[in-house]
C-alpha positions as CSV (number, residue, x, y, z in Angstrom):
1,M,8.8,-22.6,10.6
2,K,5.8,-20.8,12.1
3,A,3.5,-19.4,9.4
4,I,0.1,-17.8,9.1
5,T,-1.9,-19.5,6.3
6,L,-5.3,-19.2,4.8
7,D,-7.5,-22.0,6.1
8,R,-11.2,-21.6,5.4
9,T,-12.1,-24.5,7.6
10,Q,-11.3,-22.3,10.6
11,D,-13.7,-19.8,12.0
12,S,-11.1,-17.0,11.7
13,K,-10.1,-18.4,8.2
14,L,-6.5,-18.2,9.5
15,L,-4.2,-20.9,10.8
16,L,-0.9,-20.4,12.7
17,T,0.9,-23.6,11.8
18,D,4.4,-25.2,11.3
19,L,5.5,-25.5,7.6
20,Q,8.5,-27.2,6.1
21,S,10.8,-24.8,4.4
22,R,11.5,-25.8,0.8
23,A,14.9,-25.9,-0.9
24,L,16.1,-22.9,-2.8
25,L,16.1,-22.8,-6.6
26,P,18.8,-21.0,-8.5
27,G,18.5,-17.2,-8.1
28,E,16.5,-17.4,-4.9
29,V,17.2,-16.4,-1.3
30,R,15.7,-17.2,2.0
31,V,14.9,-14.2,4.2
32,Q,14.5,-14.5,7.9
33,I,11.5,-12.3,8.6
34,K,12.0,-9.7,11.4
35,A,8.6,-8.0,10.8
36,A,5.7,-8.2,8.3
37,A,2.8,-6.0,7.6
38,L,-0.9,-6.4,6.6
39,N,-2.6,-5.0,3.5
40,H,-6.2,-5.0,2.6
41,R,-5.6,-7.8,0.1
42,D,-4.8,-10.1,3.0
43,E,-8.2,-9.4,4.5
44,W,-9.8,-9.8,1.1
45,C,-8.2,-13.3,0.8
46,R,-9.6,-14.1,4.2
47,K,-13.0,-13.1,3.0
48,G,-12.7,-15.1,-0.2
49,L,-12.9,-12.0,-2.3
50,Y,-9.5,-12.3,-4.0
51,P,-9.0,-14.3,-7.2
52,N,-7.3,-17.7,-7.3
53,I,-7.1,-18.1,-3.5
54,Q,-5.9,-21.4,-2.1
55,D,-6.0,-22.8,1.4
56,G,-2.6,-23.5,2.9
57,I,-0.9,-20.5,1.3
58,V,1.1,-18.2,3.6
59,L,-0.4,-14.7,3.5
60,G,1.4,-11.4,3.6
61,S,3.0,-9.2,1.0
62,D,5.1,-6.9,3.1
63,G,8.2,-7.9,4.9
64,A,11.7,-7.0,6.1
65,G,14.5,-9.3,7.5
66,I,17.9,-10.7,7.1
67,V,19.1,-12.9,4.2
68,A,19.8,-16.3,5.9
69,E,20.5,-18.5,2.8
70,I,21.3,-17.9,-0.8
71,G,20.7,-20.2,-3.8
72,E,22.9,-21.1,-6.7
73,G,24.0,-18.1,-8.7
74,V,23.3,-15.5,-6.0
75,D,26.2,-13.2,-5.1
76,D,27.6,-14.0,-1.6
77,E,27.4,-10.3,-0.7
78,W,23.6,-10.8,-0.1
79,L,24.2,-13.2,2.8
80,Q,23.3,-11.7,6.2
81,K,22.2,-8.4,4.6
82,E,19.3,-6.5,6.1
83,V,16.7,-6.2,3.4
84,I,13.1,-5.2,2.5
85,I,11.2,-7.2,-0.1
86,N,9.5,-5.8,-3.2
87,P,6.3,-7.9,-3.4
88,A,5.6,-7.1,-7.0
89,L,6.7,-10.0,-9.3
90,N,6.9,-10.2,-13.0
91,W,5.8,-6.6,-13.7
92,G,7.4,-6.8,-17.2
93,E,9.2,-4.2,-19.4
94,N,6.3,-1.8,-20.0
95,Q,6.3,1.1,-17.5
96,K,2.7,1.9,-18.4
97,V,1.1,-1.4,-17.2
98,Q,1.9,-4.7,-15.6
99,S,2.4,-7.9,-17.7
100,A,-0.2,-10.7,-17.9
101,S,2.0,-12.8,-15.6
102,F,2.2,-10.1,-12.8
103,E,1.5,-11.4,-9.3
104,I,1.9,-10.2,-5.7
105,L,3.7,-12.0,-3.0
106,G,1.3,-13.7,-0.5
107,M,-1.2,-15.3,-3.0
108,P,-0.9,-17.5,-4.9
109,R,2.7,-18.0,-3.8
110,N,3.7,-18.1,-0.1
111,G,4.1,-14.7,1.5
112,T,5.8,-12.9,4.4
113,L,3.6,-13.9,7.4
114,A,6.1,-16.6,8.4
115,E,9.5,-16.9,10.1
116,S,11.1,-17.0,6.7
117,V,10.2,-16.5,3.1
118,V,11.8,-17.6,-0.2
119,V,11.9,-14.9,-3.0
120,P,13.9,-14.2,-6.1
121,V,17.0,-12.2,-5.3
122,D,16.0,-9.4,-7.6
123,R,13.1,-8.6,-5.2
124,L,15.5,-7.5,-2.5
125,H,16.6,-4.0,-1.6
126,D,18.7,-2.7,1.3
127,K,16.7,-1.9,4.3
128,P,16.5,1.9,4.8
129,T,19.0,2.6,7.7
130,H,16.8,5.2,9.3
131,M,13.9,2.8,9.8
132,T,13.1,0.2,12.4
133,W,12.3,-3.3,11.3
134,E,8.6,-2.6,11.8
135,E,8.8,0.6,9.7
136,A,10.7,-1.1,6.9
137,A,8.1,-4.0,6.8
138,A,5.3,-1.4,6.6
139,L,6.7,0.3,3.5
140,P,6.7,-1.9,0.3
141,L,3.2,-2.5,-1.1
142,A,1.4,0.6,0.2
143,G,4.5,2.8,-0.4
144,L,4.9,1.6,-3.9
145,T,1.2,2.0,-4.7
146,A,1.1,5.6,-3.3
147,F,4.4,6.5,-5.1
148,R,3.2,5.3,-8.5
149,A,-0.2,7.1,-8.1
150,L,1.5,10.4,-7.3
151,S,4.7,10.4,-9.4
152,Y,3.9,8.4,-12.5
153,Q,0.1,8.6,-12.9
154,G,-0.3,12.0,-11.2
155,D,3.0,13.6,-12.3
156,I,2.5,16.0,-9.5
157,Q,4.5,19.2,-9.5
158,Q,5.7,21.4,-6.7
159,G,3.0,23.7,-5.4
160,E,0.1,21.8,-6.9
161,N,-3.0,21.2,-4.8
162,I,-3.6,17.5,-4.1
163,L,-6.3,15.7,-2.1
164,V,-5.8,12.3,-0.6
165,T,-9.1,10.7,0.5
166,G,-9.6,8.3,3.4
167,F,-6.6,9.2,5.5
168,G,-5.6,6.5,7.9
169,G,-5.0,3.5,5.7
170,G,-1.5,2.5,4.5
171,V,-1.5,3.9,1.0
172,A,-3.2,7.1,2.0
173,Q,-0.7,7.8,4.7
174,F,2.2,7.3,2.3
175,A,0.4,9.4,-0.4
176,V,0.2,12.3,2.1
177,Q,3.8,12.0,3.2
178,F,5.1,11.6,-0.4
179,G,3.1,14.5,-1.6
180,L,4.5,16.7,1.1
181,A,8.0,15.5,0.4
182,L,7.5,16.3,-3.3
183,G,6.5,19.8,-2.6
184,A,2.8,19.6,-3.2
185,K,0.1,21.4,-1.1
186,V,-1.7,18.4,0.5
187,S,-5.2,18.1,1.8
188,T,-6.9,15.0,3.1
189,S,-10.3,13.7,4.2
190,S,-11.6,11.2,6.7
191,S,-14.6,10.8,9.0
192,S,-12.4,10.4,12.0
193,P,-11.3,13.5,13.9
194,E,-8.4,11.6,15.4
195,K,-7.1,10.7,11.9
196,L,-7.5,14.2,10.7
197,E,-5.5,15.5,13.7
198,K,-2.8,13.1,12.8
199,A,-2.8,14.4,9.3
200,K,-2.4,17.9,10.5
201,S,0.6,16.9,12.6
202,L,2.3,15.7,9.4
203,G,1.9,19.1,7.8
204,V,-1.2,18.9,5.5
205,D,-2.8,22.2,4.6
206,Y,-6.5,21.3,5.0
207,T,-8.6,18.5,6.3
208,F,-12.2,17.6,5.5
209,D,-14.8,15.4,7.1
210,Y,-16.4,13.7,4.1
211,K,-19.5,13.0,6.1
212,D,-20.1,16.8,6.3
213,D,-22.7,17.6,3.7
214,N,-20.9,20.9,3.0
215,W,-17.4,19.5,2.6
216,I,-17.4,20.1,-1.2
217,L,-18.3,23.7,-0.8
218,K,-15.7,24.2,1.9
219,A,-13.0,22.6,-0.2
220,L,-13.8,24.7,-3.2
221,E,-13.9,27.9,-1.1
222,I,-10.6,27.2,0.5
223,T,-8.6,25.6,-2.3
224,S,-10.4,26.6,-5.6
225,G,-10.1,22.9,-6.5
226,F,-7.5,20.2,-6.6
227,D,-5.0,19.4,-9.4
228,V,-4.8,15.8,-8.4
229,I,-7.0,13.5,-6.2
230,I,-5.8,10.2,-4.9
231,D,-8.7,7.9,-3.9
232,S,-9.5,4.3,-3.0
233,A,-13.2,4.4,-2.5
234,V,-14.9,5.3,-5.8
235,G,-18.5,4.3,-5.7
236,D,-20.9,7.3,-5.8
237,T,-18.2,9.4,-4.2
238,L,-16.7,9.7,-7.7
239,N,-19.3,12.3,-8.6
240,H,-18.2,14.3,-5.5
241,L,-14.6,14.2,-6.6
242,T,-15.4,15.5,-10.1
243,Q,-16.9,18.5,-8.3
244,V,-13.7,19.4,-6.4
245,V,-11.1,18.5,-9.1
246,K,-9.9,21.4,-11.2
247,P,-10.7,21.5,-15.0
248,G,-8.0,19.5,-16.6
249,G,-7.2,17.8,-13.3
250,K,-6.7,14.1,-12.5
251,I,-8.6,11.7,-10.3
252,I,-6.4,8.6,-9.6
253,F,-7.9,5.6,-7.9
254,Y,-6.1,2.5,-6.6
255,G,-9.1,0.7,-5.1
256,A,-12.9,0.6,-5.1
257,T,-14.0,-0.3,-1.6
258,L,-17.4,1.2,-2.3
259,G,-17.8,-0.6,-5.5
260,N,-18.9,0.9,-8.9
261,P,-20.7,4.2,-9.1
262,S,-24.4,3.9,-9.7
263,K,-24.3,6.8,-12.0
264,L,-21.6,8.8,-13.8
265,E,-21.9,12.5,-14.4
266,A,-20.2,12.3,-17.8
267,R,-21.0,15.8,-19.0
268,R,-18.9,17.4,-16.2
269,I,-16.1,15.0,-16.9
270,F,-15.8,15.7,-20.6
271,W,-16.6,19.4,-20.4
272,N,-13.9,19.9,-17.7
273,Q,-11.5,17.5,-19.4
274,I,-11.1,15.6,-16.2
275,K,-8.8,12.6,-16.4
276,I,-9.8,9.5,-14.4
277,I,-6.9,7.1,-14.1
278,G,-6.6,3.7,-12.5
279,T,-3.4,2.5,-10.9
280,T,-2.1,-0.5,-8.9
281,M,1.2,-1.3,-7.3
282,G,4.2,-0.3,-9.5
283,S,7.1,-1.3,-11.6
284,D,10.6,-2.1,-10.4
285,L,11.6,1.5,-11.4
286,D,8.8,2.9,-9.3
287,F,10.0,0.9,-6.4
288,E,13.6,2.1,-6.8
289,N,12.5,5.7,-7.1
290,M,10.2,5.4,-4.1
291,L,13.1,4.1,-2.0
292,S,15.3,7.0,-3.1
293,L,12.6,9.5,-2.0
294,V,12.1,7.7,1.4
295,C,15.8,7.6,2.2
296,E,16.5,11.1,1.0
297,K,13.6,12.7,3.0
298,K,14.0,10.2,5.9
299,I,10.3,9.4,5.8
300,H,9.0,7.1,8.6
301,P,5.9,5.0,8.0
302,I,3.1,5.4,10.5
303,I,2.7,2.2,12.6
304,D,-0.7,1.6,14.1
305,H,0.0,-1.5,16.2
306,V,2.4,-4.3,16.4
307,F,1.0,-7.8,17.0
308,K,2.7,-11.2,17.6
309,F,2.0,-13.9,15.0
310,E,-0.1,-15.6,17.7
311,E,-2.4,-12.5,17.7
312,A,-3.0,-12.7,13.9
313,E,-6.8,-12.8,14.2
314,K,-6.8,-9.6,16.3
315,A,-4.6,-8.0,13.7
316,F,-6.8,-9.0,10.8
317,D,-10.0,-8.0,12.7
318,R,-8.5,-4.5,13.4
319,M,-8.0,-4.1,9.6
320,R,-11.4,-5.4,8.8
321,D,-13.0,-2.9,11.2
322,G,-11.1,0.0,9.8
323,K,-9.7,1.0,13.3
324,Q,-6.1,1.4,12.2
325,M,-4.2,4.7,11.9
326,G,-1.3,3.6,9.7
327,K,0.1,0.1,9.1
328,I,-0.6,-3.0,11.2
329,V,2.6,-5.0,11.7
330,L,3.1,-8.6,12.8
331,V,6.3,-10.1,14.2
332,P,7.3,-13.8,14.7
């Protein structure tokens, strides 16, 4: 089968190669991939910035396809089903936090950027019928991350003001759409006028250019502050967010692309009783609840661009350069 693997001997660090499919173990299925999608963790693997990376591993966490083969003990009803894959493995029984054995499909085990992928049958869910293959492939990792941030960590309520920073990436676009679907008043930020226009077309209340020195004052004037902020940048922007979150509000971050803050304005945090919460991926329950919301509200992921497997380097470079508006999808 064709597969895109990590290969640090290549200039691109990627290799489109032919791999031998392994035999199924009990409880496993083979899914013929119709579409797969990139996440930032794939680019981090390419850069060598992800733990325990290994050359020769098939990258990719997101995928949708048709069950082509089932292993011993798997119900026959799964055969030929159209499915999406939950890429979170071994979350465990604690809804509060993942177990020590938690891992994500695509490193260190083979992922979805291949003509087929082997996964435990309990990772499968019916493909939402209102979605194309490309849309279904775009949903799992980013959708799950956004949903847990909003619903479990944020516990957002109808009518609350929320801010989603960095609109344009996969998680941020889902956080905006899920927030609107849950009845929140959603605002977002970006330095791209085009991305902010796209956000307005989805129904957000307010947009802010975070490179505008006055965006904090404007946000406070318009909204009087946010109940919940969803962020992936952190760095020194954390101190900006503590200025626009309401007393008693929550700042929830699922990434730290700008690294650690060089300083922390602790007095504002404790005096205003601000809650700063980390989050990542989500439990099996989060995934099921996310799917229910997506199907009930007929939410469609935003697709930036669809590439062939042979164009993998272009797809990865587009993510690296931050040019995407929505999810980058690859098809065999």
